[in-house]
C-alpha positions in Angstrom: -29.6 6.9 -31.5 -31.9 3.8 -31.4 -28.9 1.5 -31.8 -27.1 3.1 -28.9 -30.2 3.1 -26.7 -30.8 -0.6 -27.4 -27.2 -1.3 -26.5 -27.6 0.6 -23.2 -30.8 -1.3 -22.4 -29.1 -4.6 -23.0 -26.2 -3.5 -20.7 -28.7 -2.5 -18.0 -30.6 -5.8 -18.4 -27.4 -7.9 -18.1 -26.3 -5.9 -15.1 -29.6 -6.5 -13.4 -29.4 -10.2 -14.1 -25.8 -10.3 -12.8 -26.9 -8.5 -9.6 -29.8 -11.0 -9.2 -27.3 -13.9 -9.6 -25.0 -12.4 -7.1 -27.8 -11.7 -4.6 -29.1 -15.3 -4.9 -25.6 -16.7 -4.5 -25.0 -14.6 -1.4 -28.3 -15.6 0.0 -27.5 -19.3 -0.4 -24.0 -18.9 0.9 -25.2 -16.9 4.0 -27.9 -19.6 4.6 -25.2 -22.3 4.6 -23.0 -20.1 6.9 -25.9 -19.7 9.3 -26.7 -23.4 9.4 -23.0 -24.2 10.0 -22.9 -21.5 12.7 -25.9 -23.0 14.4 -24.3 -26.5 14.4 -21.1 -25.0 15.9 -23.3 -23.3 18.6 -24.8 -26.7 19.4 -21.4 -28.3 19.6 -20.3 -25.5 22.0 -23.3 -26.3 24.2 -22.5 -30.0 24.1 -18.9 -29.1 25.2 -20.4 -27.1 28.1 -22.5 -30.1 29.0 -19.4 -32.3 28.9 -17.7 -29.9 31.3 -20.7 -30.2 33.6 -20.5 -34.0 33.5 -16.8 -33.8 34.2 -17.4 -31.6 37.2 -20.1 -33.9 38.5 -17.8 -36.9 38.0 -14.9 -35.3 39.8 -17.2 -34.2 42.7 -18.6 -37.7 42.9 -15.2 -39.5 42.9 -13.8 -37.0 45.4 -16.7 -37.7 47.8 -16.2 -41.4 47.3 -12.4 -41.2 48.0 -13.1 -39.1 51.1 -15.4 -41.8 52.4 -12.8 -44.5 51.6 -10.1 -42.5 53.4 -12.4 -42.0 56.5 -13.0 -45.8 56.4 -9.3 -46.5 56.2 -8.5 -44.0 59.0 -10.9 -46.0 61.2 -9.2 -49.2 60.1 -5.9 -47.6 60.9 -6.9 -46.7 64.4 -8.2 -50.2 64.9 -4.9 -51.6 63.6 -2.9 -49.2 66.0 -5.0 -50.4 68.9 -4.5 -54.0 67.9 -0.8 -53.5 67.5 -0.5 -51.9 70.9 -2.4 -54.8 72.4 -0.1 -57.4 70.7 3.0 -55.5 71.6 2.1 -55.1 75.3 3.7 -58.4 76.2 0.6 -59.7 78.0 -0.5 -63.4 77.4 -2.7 -63.7 74.4 -5.2 -66.2 75.9 -8.6 -64.5 75.3 -10.6 -64.5 72.0 -10.2 -60.7 71.8 -6.4 -61.2 71.9 -6.6 -63.5 69.0 -8.7 -61.0 67.1 -6.1 -58.3 67.7 -3.4 -60.6 66.3 -5.6 -61.3 63.2 -6.2 -57.5 62.7 -2.5 -56.9 62.8 -1.6 -59.7 60.4 -4.3 -58.9 57.9 -3.1 -55.3 57.2 -1.5 -55.9 53.8 -2.9 -52.8 52.0 -2.3 -49.7 54.1 1.4 -48.5 54.1 2.5 -47.6 57.7 5.6 -46.0 59.1 6.3 -46.3 62.8 8.4 -43.5 64.4 9.5 -43.5 68.1 10.9 -40.7 70.2 14.4 -42.1 70.0 14.7 -41.8 66.3 13.8 -45.4 65.6 12.1 -46.0 62.2 10.2 -49.1 60.9 7.8 -49.6 58.1 5.0 -52.0 56.9 3.7 -52.4 53.4 6.0 -49.7 52.1 6.6 -51.5 48.8 10.4 -51.4 49.1 13.2 -52.4 51.5 17.0 -52.4 51.6 17.2 -55.1 48.9 15.6 -52.6 46.5 18.3 -50.0 47.4 21.2 -52.4 46.9 21.4 -52.0 43.0 21.5 -48.3 43.4 24.3 -48.4 46.0 26.3 -51.5 45.3 29.4 -50.4 47.2 27.6 -49.4 50.4 28.0 -51.5 53.6 24.9 -52.9 55.3 25.1 -50.1 57.9 25.3 -47.4 55.2 22.4 -49.0 53.3 20.3 -49.0 56.5 21.0 -45.3 56.9 19.9 -44.6 53.3 16.7 -46.7 53.9 16.0 -44.8 57.2 16.5 -41.4 55.4 14.1 -42.5 52.6 11.5 -43.6 55.1 11.8 -40.4 57.1 11.3 -38.3 53.9 8.3 -40.5 52.9 6.8 -39.9 56.4 7.0 -36.1 55.9 5.2 -36.4 52.7 2.5 -38.7 54.1 1.9 -36.4 57.1 0.8 -33.6 54.7 -1.8 -35.9 53.2 -3.1 -37.8 56.2 -3.0 -36.8 59.9 -0.6 -39.0 61.9 -1.9 -41.1 64.8 0.0 -40.4 68.0 2.4 -39.9 69.7 1.1 -42.8 71.8 3.0 -44.0 74.9 3.7 -47.7 74.4 6.0 -48.3 77.3 7.1 -46.0 80.0 9.2 -43.3 78.4 8.6 -44.7 74.9 6.2 -43.1 72.5 5.3 -44.2 69.0 3.8 -42.1 66.1 2.0 -43.9 63.3 2.2 -42.3 59.9 0.2 -43.9 57.0 -0.7 -43.4 53.4 -3.7 -44.3 51.3 -4.0 -48.0 50.6 -2.6 -49.4 47.4 -6.1 -50.0 46.2 -7.1 -46.3 46.6 -3.8 -45.2 44.9 -4.6 -47.6 42.0 -8.2 -46.3 41.7 -7.0 -42.6 41.8 -4.5 -43.3 39.0 -7.2 -44.9 36.9 -9.5 -41.9 37.6 -6.8 -39.4 36.6 -6.1 -41.4 33.5 -9.8 -41.4 32.5 -10.1 -37.6 33.2 -6.9 -36.9 31.2 -8.3 -39.0 28.3 -11.6 -37.1 28.6 -9.8 -33.8 28.6 -7.7 -34.8 25.6 -10.6 -36.1 23.5 -13.2 -33.5 24.3 -12.3 -30.7 26.6 -9.0 -29.8 25.0 -10.1 -30.8 21.5 -8.4 -28.4 19.1 -10.8 -29.4 16.3 -13.7 -27.9 18.2 -14.4 -24.2 17.8 -12.5 -22.0 20.3 -14.6 -22.1 23.6 -14.1 -20.8 27.1 -16.4 -21.5 30.1 -16.3 -18.8 32.8 -17.8 -18.9 36.3 -20.2 -15.9 36.5 -19.5 -15.2 40.2 -15.8 -15.8 40.6 -14.9 -15.1 37.0 -12.6 -18.1 37.0 -12.1 -20.2 33.9 -13.8 -23.6 34.4 -12.7 -25.0 31.1 -11.2 -24.0 27.7 -9.6 -25.6 24.6 -7.6 -22.5 23.8 -4.2 -23.9 24.6 -3.9 -23.2 28.3 -6.1 -22.7 31.4 -4.1 -20.0 33.2 -4.3 -16.5 31.7 -3.4 -13.1 32.9 -6.3 -10.8 33.8 -5.6 -8.6 30.8 -5.4 -11.6 28.5 -8.8 -12.8 29.8 -10.4 -9.4 29.1 -9.0 -9.3 25.6 -10.1 -12.9 24.8 -13.6 -12.4 26.2 -14.0 -9.2 24.2 -13.0 -11.0 21.0 -15.2 -14.0 21.7 -18.2 -11.8 22.6 -17.8 -9.8 19.4 -17.8 -13.1 17.4 -20.9 -14.6 19.0 -23.3 -13.8 21.8 -22.3 -15.6 25.0 -24.5 -18.4 26.3 -25.6 -18.7 30.0 -25.2 -22.2 31.3 -27.0 -23.3 34.5 -25.5 -26.5 36.1 -28.5 -26.7 38.5 -26.3 -26.4 41.6 -26.6 -22.6 42.1 -23.6 -22.2 39.9 -24.2 -20.2 36.7 -21.5 -20.0 34.1 -21.0 -18.1 30.8 -20.0 -19.9 27.7 -18.0 -17.8 25.2 -17.1 -19.3 21.8 -15.7 -18.2 18.4 -16.4 -19.3 14.9 -14.2 -22.1 13.5 -11.5 -21.1 10.9 -13.4 -23.0 8.3 -16.6 -21.0 8.9 -14.7 -17.7 8.8 -13.2 -18.8 5.4 -16.6 -19.8 4.2 -18.0 -16.4 5.0 -15.5 -14.8 2.6 -15.7 -17.6 0.0 -18.6 -16.0 -2.1 -16.7 -12.7 -2.4 -13.5 -14.4 -3.4 -15.5 -16.5 -5.9 -17.1 -13.4 -7.4 -13.7 -11.6 -7.5 -12.2 -14.5 -9.4 -15.2 -14.8 -11.8 -15.1 -11.0 -12.2 -11.4 -11.1 -13.1 -12.0 -13.8 -15.7 -15.0 -11.9 -17.0 -12.9 -8.6 -17.2 -10.0 -10.4 -19.0 -12.5 -12.0 -21.4 -14.2 -8.7 -22.0 -10.9 -6.9 -22.7 -9.8 -9.6 -25.1 -13.1 -9.7 -27.0 -13.3 -5.9 -26.9 -9.8 -5.7 -28.4 -10.8 -8.1 -31.1 -14.1 -6.2 -31.7 -12.3 -2.9 -32.0 -9.7 -4.4 -34.3 -12.5 -5.8 -36.5 -14.3 -2.4 -36.4 -11.1 -0.7 -37.4 -10.7 -3.0 -40.3 -14.4 -2.4 -41.4 -13.9 1.4 -41.0 -10.7 1.4 -43.0 -12.1 -0.9 -45.6 -15.3 1.2 -46.1 -13.2 4.4 -46.2 -10.8 3.1 -48.8 -13.6 1.6 -50.9 -15.4 5.0 -50.8 -12.3 6.8 -51.9 -11.8 4.2 -54.7 -15.4 4.6 -55.9 -15.1 8.4 -55.9 -12.0 8.3 -58.0 -13.6 7.3 -61.3 -16.4 9.9 -61.4 -13.9 12.5 -60.3 -11.7 11.8 -63.2 -14.7 12.0 -65.5 -15.9 15.3 -64.0 -12.4 16.8 -64.5 -12.6 15.9 -68.1 -16.1 17.4 -68.5 -14.9 20.7 -66.9 -12.0 20.8 -69.4 -14.4 20.2 -72.2 -16.7 22.9 -71.1 -13.8 25.4 -70.8 -12.8 24.4 -74.4 -16.3 25.2 -75.6 -16.2 28.6 -74.1 -18.7 28.1 -71.3 -19.0 30.9 -68.7 -15.7 31.0 -66.8 -17.4 31.6 -63.4 -19.4 28.4 -63.9 -16.4 26.3 -64.6 -14.5 27.8 -61.7 -17.2 26.9 -59.3 -17.4 23.4 -60.7 -13.7 23.1 -60.2 -14.0 24.2 -56.6 -16.5 21.4 -55.9 -14.2 18.9 -57.7 -11.3 20.1 -55.6 -13.5 19.6 -52.6 -14.4 16.1 -53.7 -10.6 15.4 -54.1 -10.0 16.5 -50.6 -12.8 14.3 -49.2 -11.4 11.4 -51.2 -8.0 12.0 -49.8 -9.4 12.0 -46.3 -11.1 8.7 -46.8 -8.0 7.2 -48.4 -6.0 8.0 -45.3 -8.3 6.1 -42.9 -6.4 3.0 -41.7 -3.1 4.0 -43.2 -0.1 5.5 -41.7 -0.8 9.2 -41.4 2.0 11.7 -42.1 2.1 14.4 -39.4 3.8 17.7 -40.3 4.7 20.6 -38.0 2.9 23.3 -39.9 0.8 26.4 -39.1 -2.5 25.2 -37.7 -4.0 28.7 -38.0 -3.9 28.3 -41.8 -5.6 24.9 -41.5 -8.4 26.4 -39.5 -8.6 29.4 -41.8 -9.0 27.1 -44.8 -11.9 25.3 -43.1 -13.8 28.5 -42.2 -13.3 29.9 -45.7 -14.9 26.8 -47.1 -17.8 26.8 -44.5 -18.8 30.5 -44.6 -20.5 30.4 -48.0 -22.1 27.0 -47.3 -23.8 27.8 -43.9 -26.5 30.2 -43.0 -25.8 34.0 -43.2 -27.2 34.3 -39.7 -24.3 32.3 -38.2 -21.4 34.6 -37.4 -18.0 32.8 -37.5 -15.1 34.3 -35.5 -11.5 33.2 -35.2 -9.5 34.2 -32.2 -5.8 33.6 -32.8 -2.7 35.7 -32.4 0.5 34.9 -34.2 1.6 31.7 -35.8 0.5 28.4 -34.1 2.6 25.5 -35.2 1.6 21.9 -34.2 2.3 18.4 -35.6 -0.8 17.5 -37.5 -2.2 16.3 -40.8 -4.0 19.3 -42.3 -6.5 17.3 -44.3 -7.7 15.2 -41.3 -7.7 18.2 -38.9 -9.8 20.2 -41.4 -12.3 17.2 -41.4 -12.4 17.3 -37.5 -13.1 21.0 -37.3 -15.6 20.8 -40.1 -17.6 18.1 -38.4 -17.7 19.9 -35.1 -18.6 23.2 -36.7 -21.4 21.6 -38.7 -22.8 20.0 -35.5 -22.6 23.4 -33.9 -24.5 25.1 -36.7 -27.2 22.4 -36.5 -27.4 22.9 -32.7 -27.9 26.7 -33.3 -30.6 25.9 -35.9 -28.8 28.2 -38.4 -28.6 31.3 -36.2 -26.0 32.3 -33.7 -22.3 32.8 -33.0 -19.5 30.3 -33.7 -16.1 31.2 -32.1 -12.9 29.3 -32.8 -10.0 30.2 -30.5 -6.4 29.0 -30.4 -4.1 28.9 -27.4 -0.4 28.2 -27.7 1.0 26.4 -24.6 4.5 25.0 -24.0 3.9 21.5 -25.1 0.5 21.6 -26.8 -2.0 23.6 -28.7 -5.6 24.1 -27.6 -8.4 24.6 -30.2 -11.7 25.7 -28.6 -14.9 25.7 -30.7 -17.8 27.5 -28.9 -21.4 27.8 -30.1 -24.6 29.4 -28.8 -26.8 26.5 -29.5 -29.0 24.1 -27.4 -26.1 22.8 -25.3 -25.3 19.2 -24.2 -26.5 17.6 -21.0 -23.6 16.5 -18.7 -24.6 12.8 -18.9 -23.9 12.9 -22.7 -20.4 14.4 -22.5 -18.8 11.0 -23.3 -21.6 9.2 -25.1 -21.7 11.7 -28.0 -18.3 10.4 -29.2 -19.5 6.8 -29.4 -20.5 5.3 -32.8 -24.2 5.4 -33.4 -25.1 8.2 -31.0 -27.0 11.0 -32.7 -29.6 13.6 -31.6 -31.0 13.9 -35.1 -33.7 11.6 -36.5 -31.8 11.0 -39.7 -28.3 11.1 -38.3 -25.9 8.1 -38.4 -23.9 9.1 -35.3 -20.5 8.8 -37.0 -19.3 12.4 -37.2 -18.0 12.9 -33.7 -16.9 9.3 -33.6 -14.6 10.0 -36.6 -13.5 13.2 -34.8 -12.5 11.3 -31.7 -10.7 8.6 -33.7 -8.7 11.1 -35.8 -7.6 13.2 -32.8 -6.8 10.3 -30.5 -5.4 7.6 -32.8 -3.8 9.6 -35.5 -2.6 12.7 -33.6 -2.2 11.3 -30.0 -4.4 14.2 -28.8 -7.6 14.6 -27.0 -11.1 16.0 -27.8 -13.8 16.5 -25.2 -16.6 18.8 -24.1 -15.0 21.6 -22.1 -18.2 23.2 -20.8 -21.8 23.2 -21.7 -25.1 24.7 -20.4 -28.4 23.4 -21.8 -30.0 26.3 -23.7 -26.9 28.4 -23.8 -24.4 26.5 -25.9 -21.4 24.2 -25.6 -17.6 24.4 -26.0 -15.5 21.6 -27.5 -11.7 21.5 -26.9 -9.2 19.8 -29.1 -5.7 19.3 -27.7 -2.8 18.6 -30.1 0.8 17.9 -29.0 3.3 20.4 -30.5 
């Protein structure tokens, strides 16, 4: 009993240590995950700040370009007035006239298209002329090429009218009106391209950075997406609701104030690496647990094999050691019979010798191939009870409940040992006084042997432990009887033995199941 209790204490101690190690490891892992999550949260905030700076940059550049366009419109009106002055046909004698000529001649930046009310078209600073169209239409006549040029300029004027308001129509001569259509100067076009290129690079490197955690910045009032790196900027309303729900479930949204009466909500998710890191400790413990389980099964198999060898060796050695004194005892009994000793005395001595022979036979069969014969198991049980009745207390009533012949594949010598051990334990539990009932049930494929006593009973938590080696409720017990019972029934007969029912203070019932 002490050996088993110490074993259980060591198991509990090791389990507590293992749980402490798991707890410490989980605590450290969760701390790392928390720190990584805080860093990703800061990166999401930095991303929102970058969006803010982008918005400010776009607003600033748009204001700047609006001012430049207003300035160019003023220049354009001045150029139109100067052009009308020069084309009026009046003598250019005054200094103002010379200034008008200078204004007209210095306009090399703003593209202008002049349309009259008779379908006439002319252009200035357009960046192309008929010579640029010649490679595209090598077989066209000069007239055809001029028509293509005119159509191109007309189409270009329609585009420019949508961008900048045309000046005119202005009556130049009586019955002749001109309309001036212009585009941004080449310098503004160049600056806009550079701005767009910088913003595109900014978006690519930071705003649309796929390496960053999934983020989405939403305008609180309009519920429009200000920026995101989740693949696209245009989502269906249902998509937005689903995405916001998932992101809000992952992390609490952050309110971002851009200090311009515009409040936005920043939604963000954990990175795939962080999500994997959260499950890493559990995967690690699972792998370690599998290795530990495999190692335990391997060592347990080796330990059981070693125990089996020890059991078999001890049993065979015991049988061998009993053989010599048994032969001597048999000779002494024969000598006593020859000397005319009381026959009853020699018969009782012979019974004990036969009993020792049976015990020796049992021990010799441990670890060897056991021969199972389909014989009447009722006779086997009857033989055991006949042996036990004169050797137990007269106050124990032994009853056998069996009808007919019960045949089962078994080794009579070993099954007698099984029933004897259980019955002796039952007598000890009843403290030499009570009822012992052995009943047999014949089923289709197996035979049930129930052994019921009226003793102290067995607590439910000991139903399985009583069959383990070393477990005993007696101070001087070795705890091997029921372990042998379990081994004989399971390993040699492919059967089962267990506590069928028990009530503390009222008794217990053991059931043995043997295949037929």
